[in-house]
TORPATI-619161 format. One record per residue (C-alpha): residue in one letter; x, y, z. Coordinates in nm, 3 decimals. Example, Ala and Ser with C-alpha at 12.3 -4.5 7.8 and 13.67 -1.06 7.14 Angstrom:
[pt A,[1.230,-0.450,0.780]]
[pt S,[1.367,-0.106,0.714]]
This chain:
[pt M,[16.910,11.916,7.933]]
[pt P,[16.623,11.980,8.175]]
[pt G,[16.511,12.270,7.956]]
[pt K,[16.516,12.053,7.642]]
[pt K,[16.314,11.785,7.819]]
[pt R,[16.050,12.041,7.915]]
[pt I,[16.033,12.168,7.556]]
[pt R,[16.006,11.813,7.419]]
[pt A,[15.729,11.733,7.670]]
[pt A,[15.542,12.048,7.569]]
[pt L,[15.565,11.955,7.202]]
[pt V,[15.438,11.604,7.269]]
[pt A,[15.148,11.744,7.469]]
[pt A,[15.064,11.985,7.190]]
[pt A,[15.072,11.706,6.933]]
[pt I,[14.840,11.491,7.142]]
[pt A,[14.603,11.785,7.177]]
[pt T,[14.583,11.827,6.800]]
[pt I,[14.485,11.464,6.737]]
[pt A,[14.263,11.404,7.042]]
[pt P,[13.899,11.476,6.948]]
[pt S,[13.797,11.582,7.298]]
[pt C,[13.891,11.583,7.663]]
[pt H,[13.696,11.491,7.970]]
[pt A,[13.529,11.796,8.115]]
[pt R,[13.595,11.917,8.464]]
[pt N,[13.231,11.876,8.542]]
[pt A,[13.054,11.797,8.869]]
[pt T,[12.819,11.500,8.888]]
[pt D,[12.508,11.499,9.102]]
[pt W,[12.166,11.334,9.114]]
[pt L,[11.800,11.402,9.185]]
[pt A,[11.482,11.205,9.260]]
[pt N,[11.633,10.932,9.479]]
[pt T,[11.744,10.948,9.840]]
[pt Y,[12.068,10.767,9.754]]
[pt G,[12.282,10.799,9.445]]
[pt T,[12.455,10.461,9.428]]
[pt L,[12.317,10.137,9.289]]
[pt A,[12.386,9.952,9.613]]
[pt G,[12.202,10.206,9.826]]
[pt H,[11.935,10.344,9.594]]
[pt V,[11.566,10.331,9.682]]
[pt G,[11.368,10.087,9.468]]
[pt N,[11.130,10.177,9.193]]
[pt T,[10.756,10.244,9.230]]
[pt A,[10.663,10.053,9.543]]
[pt R,[10.287,9.991,9.542]]
[pt S,[10.245,9.785,9.860]]
[pt M,[10.430,9.747,10.192]]
[pt W,[10.464,9.518,10.492]]
[pt V,[10.652,9.614,10.809]]
[pt A,[10.801,9.344,11.033]]
[pt P,[10.787,9.396,11.413]]
[pt E,[11.161,9.470,11.426]]
[pt G,[11.116,9.757,11.178]]
[pt V,[11.229,9.586,10.858]]
[pt I,[11.024,9.721,10.566]]
[pt Y,[10.938,9.514,10.260]]
[pt T,[10.791,9.683,9.951]]
[pt A,[10.671,9.529,9.625]]
[pt S,[10.710,9.679,9.279]]
[pt M,[10.618,9.559,8.933]]
[pt W,[10.958,9.649,8.789]]
[pt D,[11.300,9.755,8.915]]
[pt E,[11.570,9.757,8.651]]
[pt S,[11.869,9.705,8.879]]
[pt E,[11.753,9.474,9.157]]
[pt G,[11.473,9.252,9.283]]
[pt G,[11.116,9.376,9.283]]
[pt V,[11.081,9.334,9.661]]
[pt A,[11.301,9.596,9.827]]
[pt I,[11.406,9.574,10.192]]
[pt Y,[11.479,9.872,10.421]]
[pt Q,[11.546,9.950,10.785]]
[pt N,[11.627,10.277,10.962]]
[pt G,[11.621,10.467,10.635]]
[pt K,[11.873,10.242,10.458]]
[pt S,[11.851,9.972,10.195]]
[pt L,[11.911,9.612,10.306]]
[pt G,[11.895,9.468,9.955]]
[pt S,[11.612,9.298,9.770]]
[pt I,[11.438,8.972,9.689]]
[pt G,[11.358,8.811,9.355]]
[pt A,[11.406,8.923,8.997]]
[pt H,[11.340,9.277,8.878]]
[pt G,[11.020,9.181,8.693]]
[pt E,[10.898,8.898,8.915]]
[pt F,[10.626,9.071,9.117]]
[pt Q,[10.301,9.247,9.040]]
[pt G,[10.348,9.503,9.317]]
[pt S,[9.982,9.498,9.418]]
[pt A,[10.006,9.316,9.753]]
[pt I,[10.258,9.195,10.011]]
[pt T,[10.247,9.061,10.367]]
[pt G,[10.464,8.855,10.597]]
[pt N,[10.526,8.677,10.924]]
[pt A,[10.830,8.583,11.132]]
[pt T,[10.977,8.352,10.869]]
[pt S,[10.824,8.439,10.530]]
[pt I,[10.688,8.709,10.308]]
[pt F,[10.400,8.653,10.065]]
[pt V,[10.390,8.858,9.745]]
[pt A,[10.155,8.882,9.448]]
[pt L,[10.342,8.761,9.139]]
[pt Q,[10.352,8.904,8.791]]
[pt D,[10.194,8.712,8.505]]
[pt S,[10.402,8.411,8.398]]
[pt R,[10.390,8.165,8.110]]
[pt S,[10.409,7.878,8.357]]
[pt Y,[10.137,7.980,8.606]]
[pt G,[9.957,8.279,8.452]]
[pt S,[9.833,8.566,8.664]]
[pt G,[9.678,8.561,9.010]]
[pt A,[9.952,8.369,9.195]]
[pt V,[10.130,8.446,9.522]]
[pt G,[10.486,8.347,9.605]]
[pt R,[10.611,8.262,9.954]]
[pt Y,[10.971,8.367,10.016]]
[pt N,[11.198,8.277,10.306]]
[pt R,[11.304,8.599,10.477]]
[pt T,[11.648,8.462,10.560]]
[pt S,[11.746,8.291,10.234]]
[pt K,[11.539,8.534,10.021]]
[pt T,[11.432,8.244,9.798]]
[pt R,[11.085,8.133,9.693]]
[pt D,[10.975,7.808,9.852]]
[pt R,[10.604,7.797,9.771]]
[pt L,[10.368,7.900,9.489]]
[pt I,[10.002,7.953,9.580]]
[pt Q,[9.744,8.001,9.305]]
[pt I,[9.486,8.251,9.429]]
[pt A,[9.270,8.346,9.134]]
[pt A,[9.081,8.119,8.896]]
[pt S,[9.132,8.375,8.617]]
[pt T,[9.495,8.342,8.512]]
[pt S,[9.512,8.540,8.187]]
[pt Q,[9.514,8.906,8.292]]
[pt P,[9.878,9.013,8.253]]
[pt R,[9.847,9.389,8.301]]
[pt I,[9.588,9.395,8.577]]
[pt D,[9.610,9.362,8.955]]
[pt V,[9.437,9.032,9.025]]
[pt V,[9.552,8.976,9.384]]
[pt T,[9.477,9.308,9.554]]
[pt G,[9.532,9.232,9.922]]
[pt L,[9.726,8.995,10.148]]
[pt A,[9.738,8.942,10.524]]
[pt T,[9.855,8.671,10.764]]
[pt A,[9.753,8.563,11.113]]
[pt G,[9.906,8.261,11.280]]
[pt A,[9.905,7.975,11.031]]
[pt L,[9.657,8.140,10.792]]
[pt L,[9.704,8.349,10.477]]
[pt Y,[9.421,8.571,10.349]]
[pt A,[9.420,8.691,9.986]]
[pt S,[9.186,8.920,9.791]]
[pt D,[9.086,8.769,9.457]]
[pt F,[8.954,9.089,9.300]]
[pt Y,[8.789,8.948,8.989]]
[pt G,[8.669,8.641,9.175]]
[pt N,[8.485,8.873,9.420]]
[pt R,[8.613,8.679,9.716]]
[pt V,[8.872,8.669,9.992]]
[pt R,[9.044,8.332,9.988]]
[pt V,[9.182,8.172,10.304]]
[pt F,[9.479,7.932,10.288]]
[pt T,[9.725,7.795,10.534]]
[pt T,[10.062,7.960,10.504]]
[pt D,[10.172,7.637,10.334]]
[pt G,[9.918,7.703,10.060]]
[pt V,[9.637,7.463,10.157]]
[pt W,[9.298,7.617,10.078]]
[pt Q,[9.057,7.649,10.372]]
[pt R,[8.754,7.854,10.264]]
[pt D,[8.633,8.155,10.064]]
[pt I,[8.453,8.467,10.184]]
[pt N,[8.232,8.629,9.923]]
[pt V,[8.285,9.005,9.892]]
[pt T,[8.254,9.236,9.594]]
[pt G,[8.573,9.398,9.465]]
[pt P,[8.801,9.313,9.759]]
[pt G,[9.121,9.510,9.806]]
[pt A,[9.352,9.575,10.102]]
[pt L,[9.318,9.343,10.404]]
[pt A,[9.378,9.364,10.778]]
[pt L,[9.324,9.113,11.062]]
[pt D,[9.238,9.200,11.420]]
[pt G,[9.323,9.015,11.739]]
[pt A,[8.998,8.820,11.736]]
[pt G,[9.071,8.675,11.394]]
[pt N,[8.823,8.897,11.212]]
[pt V,[8.922,9.007,10.863]]
[pt W,[8.862,9.363,10.737]]
[pt V,[8.835,9.410,10.363]]
[pt A,[8.863,9.740,10.175]]
[pt Q,[8.627,9.796,9.882]]
[pt K,[8.807,10.085,9.715]]
[pt S,[8.553,10.173,9.447]]
[pt E,[8.262,10.160,9.692]]
[pt G,[8.429,10.359,9.968]]
[pt T,[8.358,10.094,10.227]]
[pt I,[8.537,9.849,10.454]]
[pt V,[8.357,9.528,10.550]]
[pt G,[8.441,9.310,10.849]]
[pt F,[8.395,8.933,10.863]]
[pt S,[8.428,8.683,11.145]]
[pt P,[8.687,8.403,11.119]]
[pt T,[8.415,8.181,10.975]]
[pt G,[8.314,8.437,10.711]]
[pt Q,[8.006,8.590,10.879]]
[pt L,[7.950,8.958,10.796]]
[pt L,[7.998,9.163,11.114]]
[pt N,[8.020,9.528,11.017]]
[pt T,[8.034,9.771,10.727]]
[pt I,[8.229,10.095,10.763]]
[pt R,[8.097,10.356,10.523]]
[pt M,[8.362,10.618,10.470]]
[pt P,[8.288,10.983,10.381]]
[pt G,[8.172,11.049,10.026]]
[pt G,[8.449,11.029,9.768]]
[pt S,[8.675,10.812,9.986]]
[pt H,[8.875,10.529,9.832]]
[pt P,[9.029,10.299,10.096]]
[pt S,[9.363,10.197,9.948]]
[pt A,[9.557,10.061,10.248]]
[pt L,[9.463,9.902,10.582]]
[pt Y,[9.654,9.844,10.905]]
[pt L,[9.519,9.713,11.236]]
[pt D,[9.689,9.905,11.515]]
[pt A,[9.675,9.655,11.801]]
[pt S,[9.798,9.907,12.061]]
[pt S,[9.490,10.127,12.015]]
[pt R,[9.259,9.862,11.864]]
[pt Q,[9.198,10.098,11.578]]
[pt L,[9.181,10.028,11.207]]
[pt M,[9.399,10.269,11.011]]
[pt V,[9.271,10.335,10.659]]
[pt G,[9.467,10.507,10.386]]
[pt D,[9.225,10.718,10.181]]
[pt E,[9.319,10.760,9.815]]
[pt G,[9.019,10.990,9.763]]
[pt P,[9.025,11.372,9.781]]
[pt D,[9.095,11.371,10.157]]
[pt M,[9.437,11.210,10.095]]
[pt N,[9.480,11.121,10.461]]
[pt I,[9.468,10.829,10.705]]
[pt K,[9.145,10.768,10.895]]
[pt R,[9.132,10.583,11.228]]
[pt Y,[8.827,10.374,11.314]]
[pt A,[8.767,10.241,11.665]]
[pt L,[8.660,9.878,11.633]]
[pt S,[8.372,9.862,11.879]]
[pt R,[8.038,9.692,11.816]]
[pt T,[7.967,9.982,11.580]]
[pt P,[8.300,10.110,11.435]]
[pt T,[8.333,10.488,11.462]]
[pt L,[8.575,10.742,11.321]]
[pt A,[8.819,10.812,11.605]]
[pt G,[9.050,11.056,11.430]]
[pt T,[9.269,11.122,11.130]]
[pt L,[9.637,11.154,11.045]]
[pt G,[9.752,11.392,10.778]]
[pt I,[9.635,11.724,10.641]]
[pt P,[9.287,11.700,10.484]]
[pt G,[9.340,11.724,10.111]]
[pt G,[9.698,11.608,10.142]]
[pt Y,[9.930,11.754,9.878]]
[pt L,[9.633,11.933,9.714]]
[pt D,[9.549,12.139,10.025]]
[pt T,[9.591,12.515,9.981]]
[pt T,[9.559,12.626,10.345]]
[pt T,[9.895,12.492,10.466]]
[pt G,[10.093,12.500,10.142]]
[pt I,[10.087,12.542,9.767]]
[pt K,[9.856,12.312,9.575]]
[pt G,[10.059,12.010,9.466]]
[pt Q,[10.326,12.062,9.733]]
[pt V,[10.424,11.747,9.920]]
[pt G,[10.534,11.738,10.282]]
[pt A,[10.552,11.545,10.607]]
[pt K,[10.177,11.496,10.634]]
[pt R,[10.073,11.625,10.293]]
[pt F,[10.022,11.273,10.162]]
[pt T,[9.979,11.182,9.796]]
[pt R,[9.845,10.838,9.697]]
[pt I,[9.869,10.627,10.014]]
[pt A,[9.960,10.270,9.918]]
[pt G,[10.073,10.114,10.247]]
[pt I,[10.062,10.158,10.626]]
[pt G,[10.256,9.970,10.892]]
[pt K,[10.401,9.994,11.242]]
[pt D,[10.685,9.821,11.420]]
[pt A,[10.703,9.694,11.777]]
[pt A,[10.866,10.017,11.892]]
[pt G,[10.561,10.217,11.781]]
[pt N,[10.715,10.379,11.473]]
[pt L,[10.463,10.438,11.195]]
[pt Y,[10.548,10.395,10.825]]
[pt V,[10.341,10.536,10.540]]
[pt L,[10.405,10.442,10.178]]
[pt N,[10.299,10.697,9.917]]
[pt N,[10.288,10.620,9.546]]
[pt P,[10.264,10.971,9.391]]
[pt W,[10.026,11.005,9.099]]
[pt G,[10.141,10.921,8.749]]
[pt G,[10.190,10.620,8.526]]
[pt S,[9.976,10.405,8.305]]
[pt W,[9.913,10.052,8.186]]
[pt D,[10.220,9.862,8.301]]
[pt L,[10.197,9.997,8.661]]
[pt G,[10.576,9.993,8.683]]
[pt R,[10.639,10.355,8.598]]
[pt D,[10.404,10.532,8.839]]
[pt G,[10.495,10.846,9.030]]
[pt G,[10.744,10.663,9.250]]
[pt T,[10.823,10.539,9.600]]
[pt D,[10.784,10.778,9.893]]
[pt I,[10.811,10.620,10.241]]
[pt H,[10.765,10.834,10.553]]
[pt S,[10.873,10.719,10.899]]
[pt Y,[10.709,10.877,11.207]]
[pt G,[10.805,10.836,11.572]]
[pt R,[10.565,10.755,11.854]]
[pt A,[10.495,11.127,11.901]]
[pt G,[10.405,11.166,11.534]]
[pt N,[10.719,11.350,11.428]]
[pt L,[10.869,11.277,11.086]]
[pt Q,[11.198,11.086,11.134]]
[pt W,[11.309,11.017,10.778]]
[pt T,[11.191,10.961,10.423]]
[pt L,[11.297,10.721,10.150]]
[pt E,[11.222,10.840,9.799]]
[pt S,[11.255,10.700,9.450]]
[pt L,[11.063,10.933,9.221]]
[pt N,[11.192,10.858,8.875]]
[pt F,[11.249,10.548,8.668]]
[pt E,[11.202,10.594,8.296]]
[pt G,[11.202,10.973,8.284]]
[pt V,[11.397,11.296,8.308]]
[pt A,[11.353,11.641,8.462]]
[pt A,[11.413,11.972,8.284]]
[pt P,[11.582,12.271,8.452]]
[pt D,[11.337,12.557,8.497]]
[pt P,[11.447,12.880,8.321]]
[pt A,[11.226,13.092,8.550]]
[pt T,[11.441,12.988,8.849]]
[pt D,[11.768,12.983,8.653]]
[pt G,[11.779,12.606,8.679]]
[pt S,[11.717,12.564,9.051]]
[pt L,[11.387,12.380,9.001]]
[pt F,[11.355,12.069,8.783]]
[pt Y,[11.029,11.961,8.618]]
[pt G,[10.973,11.596,8.536]]
[pt G,[10.663,11.471,8.360]]
[pt T,[10.477,11.434,8.691]]
[pt N,[10.708,11.546,8.973]]
[pt L,[10.904,11.858,9.064]]
[pt Y,[11.244,11.863,9.238]]
[pt T,[11.507,12.102,9.370]]
[pt G,[11.842,12.085,9.546]]
[pt R,[12.142,11.854,9.521]]
[pt A,[12.262,11.516,9.648]]
[pt G,[11.928,11.352,9.584]]
[pt G,[11.741,11.678,9.599]]
[pt T,[11.409,11.762,9.757]]
[pt F,[11.075,11.634,9.634]]
[pt V,[10.882,11.959,9.593]]
[pt A,[10.553,11.863,9.431]]
[pt N,[10.345,11.610,9.244]]
[pt T,[10.197,11.803,8.950]]
[pt V,[9.900,11.570,8.888]]
[pt D,[9.551,11.648,9.024]]
[pt P,[9.348,11.333,8.952]]
[pt F,[9.025,11.482,9.089]]
[pt A,[9.014,11.811,8.902]]
[pt Y,[9.155,11.654,8.585]]
[pt P,[9.057,11.285,8.575]]
[pt S,[9.132,11.271,8.199]]
[pt D,[9.493,11.380,8.249]]
[pt P,[9.689,11.159,8.004]]
[pt R,[9.957,11.104,8.270]]
[pt I,[9.713,10.882,8.462]]
[pt N,[9.522,10.736,8.169]]
[pt M,[9.550,10.360,8.195]]
[pt N,[9.455,10.324,7.828]]
[pt D,[9.712,10.570,7.699]]
[pt I,[9.931,10.456,7.411]]
[pt S,[10.245,10.520,7.614]]
[pt R,[10.363,10.339,7.927]]
[pt D,[10.412,10.670,8.103]]
[pt E,[10.470,11.041,8.051]]
[pt H,[10.759,11.097,8.291]]
[pt F,[10.986,11.281,8.046]]
[pt G,[10.952,11.654,8.105]]
[pt Q,[11.037,11.945,7.876]]
[pt L,[10.979,12.295,8.009]]
[pt V,[10.987,12.650,7.870]]
[pt T,[10.897,12.982,8.025]]
[pt V,[10.749,13.263,7.818]]
[pt G,[10.721,13.576,8.026]]
[pt A,[10.546,13.472,8.346]]
[pt N,[10.403,13.157,8.187]]
[pt R,[10.537,12.802,8.201]]
[pt I,[10.458,12.533,7.943]]
[pt L,[10.530,12.172,8.036]]
[pt V,[10.553,11.903,7.770]]
[pt A,[10.530,11.547,7.898]]
[pt S,[10.603,11.238,7.691]]
[pt G,[10.700,10.873,7.720]]
[pt Q,[11.016,10.676,7.657]]
[pt N,[11.003,10.665,7.276]]
[pt P,[10.707,10.891,7.203]]
[pt S,[10.512,10.974,6.892]]
[pt T,[10.265,11.183,7.098]]
[pt F,[10.346,11.484,7.317]]
[pt Y,[10.118,11.637,7.581]]
[pt F,[10.106,12.006,7.677]]
[pt F,[10.025,12.156,8.019]]
[pt H,[10.018,12.502,8.173]]
[pt F,[10.032,12.644,8.525]]
[pt N,[9.863,12.931,8.705]]
[pt A,[9.854,13.083,9.052]]
[pt A,[9.520,12.929,9.148]]
[pt N,[9.649,12.577,9.084]]
[pt G,[9.998,12.620,9.225]]
[pt Y,[10.224,12.337,9.115]]
[pt I,[9.950,12.145,8.934]]
[pt A,[10.007,12.104,8.561]]
[pt I,[9.677,12.167,8.383]]
[pt P,[9.621,11.951,8.072]]
[pt D,[9.581,12.151,7.751]]
[pt A,[9.652,11.973,7.425]]
[pt S,[9.853,11.711,7.243]]
[pt I,[10.026,11.664,6.914]]
[pt P,[9.882,11.482,6.729]]
[pt G,[9.552,11.635,6.832]]
[pt P,[9.288,11.897,6.746]]
[pt A,[9.492,12.189,6.882]]
[pt F,[9.747,12.126,6.606]]
[pt N,[9.494,12.004,6.350]]
[pt T,[9.671,11.677,6.281]]
[pt N,[9.630,11.310,6.354]]
[pt L,[9.974,11.223,6.221]]
[pt R,[10.228,11.082,6.464]]
[pt V,[10.546,11.274,6.544]]
[pt T,[10.814,11.037,6.416]]
[pt H,[11.078,11.276,6.281]]
[pt G,[11.162,11.490,6.581]]
[pt F,[10.994,11.727,6.825]]
[pt C,[11.095,12.054,6.988]]
[pt I,[10.936,12.327,7.192]]
[pt D,[11.160,12.631,7.175]]
[pt S,[11.226,12.897,7.438]]
[pt R,[10.952,13.120,7.294]]
[pt G,[10.691,12.845,7.312]]
[pt G,[10.699,12.761,6.943]]
[pt V,[10.645,12.396,6.851]]
[pt W,[10.840,12.214,6.580]]
[pt A,[10.733,11.866,6.473]]
[pt G,[10.840,11.619,6.208]]
[pt L,[10.507,11.459,6.120]]
[pt D,[10.502,11.104,6.001]]
[pt R,[10.593,11.057,5.633]]
[pt T,[10.516,11.414,5.526]]
[pt G,[10.870,11.510,5.431]]
[pt D,[10.821,11.837,5.620]]
[pt I,[10.898,12.000,5.952]]
[pt Y,[10.587,12.176,6.078]]
[pt Q,[10.635,12.497,6.272]]
[pt Y,[10.354,12.607,6.506]]
[pt P,[10.427,12.958,6.640]]
[pt L,[10.289,13.040,6.984]]
[pt T,[10.015,13.303,6.956]]
[pt G,[9.978,13.373,7.327]]
[pt F,[9.801,13.274,7.648]]
[pt D,[9.446,13.320,7.771]]
[pt G,[9.356,13.461,8.111]]
[pt S,[9.415,13.126,8.284]]
[pt G,[9.758,13.079,8.129]]
[pt K,[9.652,12.830,7.862]]
[pt P,[9.872,12.855,7.551]]
[pt A,[9.756,12.855,7.188]]
[pt W,[9.939,12.809,6.861]]
[pt S,[9.881,12.920,6.503]]
[pt P,[9.832,12.668,6.220]]
[pt G,[10.135,12.467,6.116]]
[pt I,[10.378,12.604,5.859]]
[pt P,[10.543,12.324,5.657]]
[pt I,[10.915,12.353,5.588]]
[pt Q,[11.074,12.093,5.363]]
[pt I,[11.326,11.868,5.534]]
[pt P,[11.668,11.910,5.371]]
[pt A,[11.751,11.605,5.157]]
[pt S,[12.095,11.579,5.316]]
[pt I,[11.950,11.497,5.658]]
[pt Q,[11.677,11.250,5.566]]
[pt P,[11.548,11.041,5.731]]
[pt L,[11.511,11.309,5.997]]
[pt A,[11.522,11.184,6.358]]
[pt R,[11.551,11.489,6.587]]
[pt I,[11.478,11.862,6.585]]
[pt I,[11.619,12.128,6.818]]
[pt Y,[11.554,12.496,6.754]]
[pt L,[11.733,12.759,6.963]]
[pt A,[11.513,13.064,6.920]]
[pt D,[11.748,13.310,7.088]]
[pt S,[12.023,13.248,6.832]]
[pt D,[11.798,13.137,6.541]]
[pt T,[11.985,12.807,6.524]]
[pt M,[11.828,12.486,6.393]]
[pt I,[11.986,12.151,6.472]]
[pt L,[11.871,11.848,6.274]]
[pt A,[11.982,11.491,6.338]]
[pt Q,[11.962,11.218,6.079]]
[pt G,[11.813,10.881,6.161]]
[pt I,[11.964,10.548,6.064]]
[pt V,[11.960,10.531,5.685]]
[pt G,[11.779,10.225,5.554]]
[pt S,[11.642,10.128,5.895]]
[pt A,[11.280,10.115,6.007]]
[pt D,[11.390,10.229,6.356]]
[pt W,[11.273,10.590,6.376]]
[pt T,[11.365,10.618,6.747]]
[pt S,[11.745,10.622,6.708]]
[pt I,[11.992,10.880,6.582]]
[pt G,[12.248,10.808,6.312]]
[pt T,[12.588,10.976,6.293]]
[pt R,[12.512,11.297,6.098]]
[pt I,[12.389,11.618,6.262]]
[pt E,[12.345,11.943,6.070]]
[pt V,[12.354,12.290,6.230]]
[pt Y,[12.179,12.577,6.048]]
[pt H,[12.255,12.929,6.169]]
[pt G,[11.987,13.179,6.066]]
[pt W,[11.716,12.920,5.999]]
[pt S,[11.417,13.151,6.045]]
[pt A,[11.606,13.422,5.859]]
[pt G,[11.598,13.197,5.553]]
[pt N,[11.892,12.957,5.574]]
[pt T,[11.718,12.620,5.548]]
[pt T,[11.955,12.463,5.296]]
[pt T,[12.317,12.527,5.401]]
[pt P,[12.434,12.364,5.726]]
[pt D,[12.749,12.492,5.892]]
[pt P,[12.888,12.303,6.069]]
[pt V,[12.803,11.940,6.005]]
[pt I,[12.871,11.723,6.311]]
[pt N,[12.978,11.364,6.254]]
[pt L,[12.922,11.164,6.570]]
[pt P,[13.211,10.939,6.677]]
[pt H,[12.971,10.660,6.777]]
[pt G,[12.683,10.502,6.591]]
[pt D,[12.454,10.446,6.887]]
[pt A,[12.323,10.793,6.977]]
[pt K,[11.977,10.800,7.130]]
[pt A,[11.905,11.142,7.283]]
[pt M,[12.028,11.498,7.244]]
[pt D,[11.960,11.852,7.357]]
[pt A,[12.126,12.190,7.311]]
[pt A,[12.175,12.510,7.508]]
[pt G,[12.395,12.813,7.460]]
[pt G,[12.681,12.716,7.231]]
[pt Y,[12.675,12.339,7.277]]
[pt L,[12.497,12.026,7.161]]
[pt F,[12.487,11.743,7.415]]
[pt V,[12.452,11.384,7.290]]
[pt S,[12.380,11.070,7.492]]
[pt Y,[12.427,10.713,7.369]]
[pt W,[12.278,10.367,7.385]]
[pt F,[12.485,10.045,7.386]]
[pt S,[12.771,9.997,7.144]]
[pt G,[12.597,9.723,6.947]]
[pt I,[12.364,9.461,7.090]]
[pt S,[12.624,9.307,7.321]]
[pt G,[12.876,9.589,7.336]]
[pt P,[12.961,9.811,7.634]]
[pt Q,[12.731,10.085,7.753]]
[pt R,[12.822,10.445,7.676]]
[pt P,[12.707,10.635,7.984]]
[pt D,[12.897,10.960,7.923]]
[pt I,[12.764,11.266,7.737]]
[pt D,[12.950,11.430,7.450]]
[pt A,[12.941,11.810,7.411]]
[pt F,[12.987,11.946,7.058]]
[pt S,[13.050,12.310,6.971]]
[pt L,[12.770,12.456,6.761]]
[pt A,[13.019,12.698,6.611]]
[pt T,[13.288,12.453,6.496]]
[pt G,[13.120,12.113,6.516]]
[pt N,[13.410,11.984,6.725]]
[pt L,[13.367,11.741,7.011]]
[pt D,[13.505,11.973,7.277]]
[pt V,[13.445,11.776,7.594]]
[pt T,[13.287,11.460,7.733]]
[pt L,[13.088,11.485,8.055]]
[pt V,[13.183,11.195,8.281]]
[pt N,[13.100,11.071,8.628]]
[pt T,[13.331,11.258,8.863]]
[pt S,[13.181,11.113,9.183]]
[pt P,[13.154,10.735,9.129]]
[pt G,[13.160,10.666,9.502]]
[pt T,[12.839,10.858,9.568]]
[pt V,[12.670,10.893,9.229]]
[pt D,[12.580,10.623,8.979]]
[pt A,[12.576,10.753,8.622]]
[pt S,[12.629,10.423,8.442]]
[pt S,[12.299,10.390,8.258]]
[pt A,[12.300,10.378,7.883]]
[pt M,[12.042,10.601,7.717]]
[pt D,[11.736,10.409,7.600]]
[pt S,[11.493,10.698,7.552]]
[pt M,[11.455,10.953,7.274]]
[pt Y,[11.426,11.264,7.494]]
[pt G,[11.623,11.144,7.796]]
[pt I,[11.852,11.445,7.840]]
[pt R,[11.777,11.814,7.899]]
[pt A,[12.028,12.101,7.884]]
[pt Y,[12.019,12.455,8.021]]
[pt L,[12.271,12.741,8.035]]
[pt R,[12.247,12.930,8.364]]
[pt S,[12.309,13.303,8.397]]
[pt T,[12.639,13.219,8.571]]
[pt G,[12.774,13.050,8.258]]
[pt E,[12.725,12.702,8.405]]
[pt Y,[12.566,12.433,8.189]]
[pt V,[12.323,12.203,8.367]]
[pt V,[12.255,11.876,8.184]]
[pt T,[12.010,11.621,8.322]]
[pt K,[11.999,11.258,8.213]]
[pt N,[11.756,10.972,8.264]]
[pt N,[11.917,10.711,8.492]]
[pt V,[11.719,10.389,8.462]]
[pt K,[11.950,10.181,8.679]]
[pt G,[11.947,10.413,8.978]]
[pt N,[11.581,10.521,8.952]]
[pt S,[11.707,10.877,8.948]]
[pt V,[11.804,11.174,8.735]]
[pt T,[12.176,11.228,8.685]]
[pt V,[12.280,11.594,8.686]]
[pt Y,[12.600,11.719,8.519]]
[pt R,[12.721,12.071,8.597]]
[pt W,[12.989,12.217,8.375]]
[pt T,[13.139,12.559,8.319]]
[pt P,[13.358,12.576,8.003]]
């Protein structure tokens, strides 16, 4: 009897295996680009201003955080929660006192732009609305650019009003101080107010009654972006967003003088103490906030370069804590929101390139570099406020010989930007070209799929042409800049129209084409049919084998490596459940072999649905391990799946 039971159980198991379309993979789940991997503990998105309470509680303001309030709260390197709604704040300015914080608010239908909210620090609720600016119809612009409190007074920079406005902390207006282009604010013990004029490279000081006292003229090229009055030394600390990328200390005597600096001159762009682009303890990027607590600990908020018009998808949050002796104690980092990082083939997948940042490691990883140089390349599309995309934080990377090509794009892009690297510029990605653009001799949008293959060739489905255009890589110049030959049109097979995605695996001459949603105007989503063509460049552009029929109708992103196609999904219908897992299909059989799932839910959040067209990247390491990265909007991170078949 026991033997018969074992046989019967084996037969049942075999029968289940024949009808089950897939099994969950024995994969490992990890994350990058955030200090913490869970939703409860994760570091908030893109903090652009900071206030530190005397007891060491840190408040930061962001324009957008998908999973929690836009004011994040930290202490001792840990999250203490948040305040407000995820899109409530502008992010441009924050301050506080013993009972309240004051934060610049995002544009609203009820009160427009240019308002400040007062929030009770204990209840975390708003109890006062203070209208700062007379201009209330500038939704995408920082209108309130500085806030500070002293006693019963609140000071606010009305940038477009060219004035600093003084209110009581209950919102009763007292007076205005006229100053051109006011920004960050600081108050000294005598009640004088110091006002940063970022574009002019100056800081002006006014008496409590508004009389001009002093003008600090910073070194040429400086852009004062953050102020803090250090009462213990009676020095004004100034974060410099200009090429120096450091903090300058000014002694506030009758004639303020430069008393010293903090940070390596040149910051992350310095080449004497590190590689250009490399971040580090005092290799600052874009300094956005400075504060100290009563114990003498110093906190510096960096907002690494990147992002465009909505200000909510910049390079990220990077808070450094320093002890009284100046030693780095801890960092809090949130370096990705709407983006993904691609494993680097040159390092066998140990480095990961996002659209603006570079990472390595596991369990949150290490922030290696910010790849934007805003001074050498001020027209870099990744910092162009007038760009058509909200950001370019989605990275695709290929290596051809000793050369790397980075492609950066936005959430649902029709334009793709190309960058190269060389030894002289270290980790900095040098802007080269775009498609559409002159380098590819087209002004047509890319609406039917994009791919850069492992040999540097570009494949693009140009808008309403009915063709896939192939642009073979012709080589690199002496600086590492790539070039491509004119496009070769290849007719899109009728069976896969409308075409939505293109993946070409050059090493195996395999073309993978995904159909869009038939009859829909939505060109950003994938339908349920995917065709695999083996020997595409050898001439097989008409006979797919296999054809993959997706089990769900809400696919959004896909990538392929080795012998597998990886597909990530959006919601199941408008109000249906999210589909956070990734399906892996065999390119040989078309079968759904495995589903990559979250194997570490206690330490890693992987619950985000996929709402971006190029939100996953796949790479097959030399060890046989597949590394698949996925955009995690909820956790402001990049989810990493590791799987060996």
